[in-house]
N, C-alpha and C positions, 0 to 999 in steps of 0.2 A: 768557792763562791762562783767561779766562772761557769760552772755547769748548771747553775740554778735554773736558768731560763729553759735550757734544753730539756731538762727532766721534769719540768713543772707539771705536765699532764700525762707523762708516760711512765713514771716510776710507780710500780705496783709491787705488792708483796703481801706477806702474812705477818700480822702483828698481834702480840698478846697484850691484853689489858692488865697492867700491873699497878701496884701502889707501893710507896716507900714509907708510909706511916699508916696507923690504924684509921679506919673511917667507915664509910658506907660499904655496901655489899656489891657495888657496881656503879655504873654511870649511865645516865639517860642519854639517848641520842641527841645530837646537836643539829640545828638547822644548817643548811648550806651557808657557809660564811660569806659567800659572794652575793647572796640576795636575801638571806634570812627569812625565807618564806614559811618557816615553821617546821618543827622536827616531828618525825613519827614517834609513836610511843610503844609500839609492840616489839616484843623480843629484844629489849634493850640489854646491852652487855653486862653480865655479872662478872665478878672478879675471876680472872683467869680465862676469860673468853678469848677465842682466837678470831681475828677479823681479817678478811681478805678484801683488798681494795686498792685504790689509786691515791697517791699522795697529791694533795692540792696545796700549793703555797700561796697564801693570800696576803698581799701587802698590808701591813698594819694589824693583821690578825693572827699571823703565824701559820704553822703547818697543821693541816687537817687530813684525815684519811676519809676518802669517799668510799663508804663500805658497800661492797657488793654481796658478800657472804659472811655469815657468822656461825661460829661453832661454840656453843656454851660448853662448860666443863662436862656437863652430864650428857651432851649429845654425842652420838657415834660418828657423825659426819657434819659437813658444812650444810647450812640451809641458806636460802636467799634472804638477804637483809631487806627490811622494808624500804620502799623508794624514798630517796632523799635523806638517807641516814649518813650522818657525818660524826666523826669523833676527833677531838683535838689531840695532838700528840702529847700535850702536857696540860693538865688542869688540876690545881690543888695537889693532892698527893698522888693523883693518877697519871700514868704515862703509858705510852705504847712502845713496846720493845719488839724489834724485828726478829722473827724466828728463823 
């Protein structure tokens, strides 16, 4: 816990969108949990998508990934994510796993 503040805006990495029970085929982008201005809707992550971004820890709301780039399973490489794209680390059956 003592490193939490230090890494709040600097921890970045690649995470895969996974699920631990059957359900939908992906998850829509979420709005910035710090101001909830509205989420983008294009190129939302399907199952198995890889997301590149920065971890944001929001008090009372948990950990989110501020996504800069996305690679869908069918894509050959990463593409720029839409502006303001966020993904929670855990939502229902979905979770992000670091690669």
